[in-house]
Each structure stands twice: as structure tokens, then as C-alpha cells.
N, C-alpha and C positions, 0 to 999 in steps of 0.2 A: 504494500500500500504506500510505503514511503515515497517511492518515485512517482507513482501514479497520482498521488494527491496534488503534486505540482502541476498537473494538467488542468486543475480547476482554478478559477479566479479567486483571489483573496477577497474576503469580506471587506466592504467599504462603507463608510459613513455617507449618507445622502444618496445612496443608490436605490433605485426602484427595483424590487425583487418580485418575481412571479412564482406562483405555486409550482413546485416540482424542480425549480432550479437547484443546482448544487454549488456549494462554495466551500472554501477552506478558511478555517480560523483556528489559530493556535495548534497547527499541525493535525487538526481533525477535520473530517468531512461532514458537512451539514446539508440537509435538504430543507428548502423553504416550504412551509405548510400553510402560509397565509400571505396574500398580497400585501405589500407594505413598502415604504421608503425607510431605509435603515436610519437609525439615530445612534448617537454615541452611548446612550444608556440602554439600548436594546441589543446587547451582545448575544451572539448565537449560543454561547454556553450557559446563559442564565435566562433567556427569554423563550421558554418552551412553547409559548403560544404562537411563535413565529417560525421557529426552527426545530428540527429534530436531528439528533446525532445519527449518522449513518455508520453502521458497523461494517468493517471491511469483510469481504467475502471470505468464508472459511474460518472466521473468528467467531467464537460463541460468546455472547455478552453475558455479563453477570446480571442476575435479577435486580431490578431497581435502577438500572442504567438508563432506561428510556421512559419517556412520559407516556404512560399507557392511555391517557385521555386522548391524545392526539395521534398516537402511533401504537395501537394494540398489536399483539402478536397475531399472525395469520397462520393458517394451516401449513405445517411443515417447518415453521421457524423454530429455532432452538434457543434455549437459554440455560445458563448454569444457575441452579438453585440448590442451596444447601449442599454444595459439593458434588452434585450430580447433574448430568445433562438431561433435559426434558425437551420434548418436541410437542408443539401445539397440535391438537387434533381438530381444532375448530378455528374459524375466522373470528376476528375481532375479540380475541381472548385477552381479558384484562385481569384475570384471576391468577393467583399463584397455584402451583401444583397442590399445595396444602389446602387452599380455600376451595378449589374446584378440581378434584382429581380426574373427573370425567373429561376435562378439557386438555389433558396432558398424557403423554406416554413417556415412560422412562426409556432412554436410549442406551 
């Protein structure tokens, strides 16, 4: 991912962003989830209503890393939860494997 992230434009203040655009900020890749013009106090790593962190392909994220309100797990997506890898068996999954075991399969 290190070299590939350089292919994306850096986040900029005062730029109009569209839904689905990707950008880089602090060596991480983010996807825009709401149309907006960026501001100095709307940083990608703290403004979850505007951006979601994109996990590099092949990397399994830790539970709690994503904002499930704006970016729920879809069928087939995996997560590390309490030291084990789980795969979502449903779309729009916002529950943990403990809270809704029917929505997850231990991998």
C-alpha cells in the first residue's frame, strides 16, 4: 500500500470533494462519504461524517477501527475481534460477533 497511496491526491483545505473520491492524509487512504468543501477543522481522521478510512486490500482491520454508522460491514468483509478473524454473513452489519453471532462466521 505504501507506494500505491502516493497515487492519490493529498487532502487539501478548501477543496470541493464528491462522494466516492479517495484521498490521502497522514499516510492513510480515505474515501469521501458526503459532498463537502474541506475546512481546516474537518480533518479526515476525526470527521467521520465526511470520510471513512479505507483498509488496504489483504489487511484485516481491528474491531472498532471504522465508523459503522457510515460504513457497516458487508457480506464477506472480515474483521479481527477479540483475537480472532470473523467474516460478515450479512450486509450492513453493525453488530459485533458477540452482540449478533448470526451475522458472523469465525474464519
